[in-house]
N, C-alpha and C positions, 0 to 999 in steps of 0.2 A: 673526427670528434665533435659530431652534428650536436646542438644543443648545450654545448659546454660554454660557459661564459668565458671572456676575453683573459681573466685573471686565472681560470682554471688550464686553459690551454696553455697559457705561459708558463704556469706552475709544474704540468706536466714536462715542457720542451725542458725547464730549468734541471728539473729533477734525471731527465734522462739523458742531458747534456745533448741536447739535438739543437740545431740550427732550425728557426721558425720560418715558415715562409707565408706571408699572408698581402693580402691585398688594403685591408685594414690600418692602414698604416699609421692614421692620428692615435688611433686608441692603443698600438701597441707599443710605440715609441714612448707615449706616457706612460704606460705600466711599467716598459725595460726600465727607463730611469730611475724607476724607485728600486729596482736591485741591484744587488753586487754585479759582480763581473758573468756574465752568460755566455753561451756558444755564440748565440748572434742571431739577427732578424734579417730576415731579405724582405724589404717593402716592395712589391710591385705596386706602383702607383697608377698605372692604367689598368683599372677593374675592369674595362672592356676588352681586355685580352681573351682570347680562345686559349683551352688548356694547353695547346701543343704551343702556343705563341709563351704562355707562363713557363713552360717549360724551358723554353730556349732561353728566354732570362735568367732562370735560376743555374742551368748550365753553364751560362756565361759567367755567372757571379762565383760559384765556385771554382770554375776555370781559372778567372781572374786571383781568386783567394789564393788558390793551390800555387799559381805563377808569381807571387809576390811575398816578401818579408814580411810578416804580421806587425813586426814591429815599425816599419814603414807606414804601413795602413793604419795603424792605430796614432800616430803622431799628427798631429794640425801643423798649418803652416807656421804657428807662433811656438811649437814645439813640445805642447799640452798633448797629454794623451786623451784621445777623444772615445776609446773602446771601453773604458768602464764607467761604473755609475754615473 
C-alpha cells in the first residue's frame, strides 16, 4: 500500500481484521489507541533490520501469541486489560 497515509493503512487492516506490521511505531500506536479493539499491531522498533530479520521478528511474535493465552497477554500486572482501545 505504497503512498497510502497511515490512517488509511490502519483502516484497511481494521476492515480486513488483519494484524499490521510496521516500523513506524509512534504514528501507528497513536492511531491505534483512538480505535476500538483491533486485530493488533506488531511494531518493529529497529528500522535498520533487513527484510529477512524483520520476517524473523514477525514469525517469533506470531509464534509467541499462538503459544500463549490471549487473556493472559492482554492483562497488565495491575490486572487491567491492555489490549483494547
